[in-house]
Each structure stands twice: as structure tokens, then as C-alpha cells.
C-alpha positions in Angstrom: 0.1 0.0 -0.1 1.3 3.6 -1.0 0.4 6.8 0.8 1.6 10.0 -0.8 1.5 13.4 1.3 2.5 16.7 -0.3 2.8 20.3 1.1 5.0 23.4 1.0 7.6 24.7 3.6 9.1 27.9 4.0 12.7 26.1 4.0 15.0 25.6 1.1 15.3 22.1 0.2 18.7 21.3 2.0 17.5 22.9 5.4 14.5 20.5 5.1 16.6 17.4 4.4 19.0 18.5 7.4 15.9 18.9 9.6 14.6 15.5 8.7 17.8 13.7 9.0 18.6 15.3 12.5 15.0 14.7 13.8 13.8 11.3 12.7 14.2 9.0 15.6 17.0 6.3 15.5 14.7 3.5 14.7 14.2 5.0 11.2 17.2 3.7 9.1 18.4 6.2 6.4 19.0 3.9 3.1 19.9 6.4 0.6 20.2 10.3 0.5 21.0 12.6 -2.6 21.1 16.3 -3.3 21.4 18.1 -6.5 21.5 21.8 -7.6 20.2 22.2 -11.0 20.9 25.8 -11.5 18.9 29.0 -11.1 18.9 28.7 -7.3 16.7 25.3 -7.9 17.6 22.1 -6.0 16.1 18.8 -5.3 17.0 16.4 -2.5 15.7 12.8 -1.6 16.1 10.7 1.5 15.0 7.0 1.7 14.3 5.5 5.0 13.0 2.3 6.4 11.6 1.5 9.8 9.9 -2.0 11.5 6.5 -1.4 12.7 5.3 -4.0 15.1 1.5 -3.5 14.5 2.2 -4.4 10.9 4.7 -6.8 11.5 7.2 -5.7 9.1 9.3 -3.0 7.5 7.9 0.1 5.9 9.7 2.5 3.6 9.5 6.2 3.4 10.6 8.3 0.4 11.1 12.0 1.3 11.5 14.4 -1.7 12.2 18.2 -1.6 12.3 20.7 -4.4 12.1 24.1 -5.1 11.2 24.1 -8.9 8.0 26.1 -8.4 9.5 28.8 -6.4 8.6 27.4 -3.1 9.9 24.3 -1.6 7.6 21.3 -1.9 7.8 18.1 0.2 6.5 14.7 -0.8 6.4 11.9 1.4 5.7 8.6 -0.1 5.2 5.8 2.5 5.2 2.2 1.1 5.7 -1.6 2.2 4.0 -1.3 5.3 1.7 -4.2 4.2 2.3 -8.1 4.6 -0.5 -9.1 2.5 -0.5 -9.8 -1.2 -4.2 -9.3 -1.7 -5.4 -7.4 1.3 -2.8 -4.7 1.5 -3.5 -3.2 5.1 -0.7 -1.4 6.8 -2.6 -0.6 9.9 -1.6 3.1 9.7 2.1 2.4 9.6 2.7 4.4 6.5 0.7 7.3 7.8 2.4 7.3 11.0 5.9 7.1 9.4 4.9 10.2 7.1 3.4 12.1 9.9 6.6 11.9 11.9 8.3 14.0 9.1 5.2 16.1 8.8 5.4 17.2 12.7 9.3 18.0 12.4 8.5 20.4 9.6 5.1 21.5 11.1 6.4 25.2 12.0 7.2 25.6 8.4 4.4 24.4 6.5 2.7 26.9 4.3 -0.9 27.1 4.0 
């Protein structure tokens, strides 16, 4: 099951990446990170995390993407893999919980 959340923040992409990396709990394993400056003060950064959730009984993944291609930094949080079943894909809230932990870290910077 995949859950995608999107919102804008008043930070530059690199600032947002650093906040997430420093703020997520130790039980979230950072699997991959990258950051690219693409000219005209535009940049994009990606973090990929994995965390074990007891309630769903398996690993869940979270992809965090920040870019400022539209003039404001957009955050996209994609949670996946929190389900054990092949047919009945219920993650029992693991994906939403994982994504909301990042949203809470950035809550003071979210633009309405």
C-alpha cells in the first residue's frame, strides 16, 4: 500500500533535508540520500528511510523528496511497504504514522 502526502514549506530543500535527518528517531534507518543543485537556485533532495513497525509486523519505507522548482519548496512523502498481505494490503496505519513523523518535524514551516 502506498500513501503520498504533499505540502509546501518555508525552508530551502537542503534545510528541510537536514531537519528530517536530524529529527527522525534512531529506529528509522536512512538507506539513501542525494541532493542536486540544478541551476537558477533550484535544487532537489531525496531521502529514503526504512523502519520496522510492530503493528503491521514488517518493514515500511518512506521516501522524502524536497524541491523548489516552482519557487517554493515542496515536500512529498511517499510511504510504502507497510503491508504484509499480497491481496489484502492494509498497513494498519504504519505508512501514515511514518509520514506524519516527518510532517510533525516540519510543522512550524508548513505553508497554508
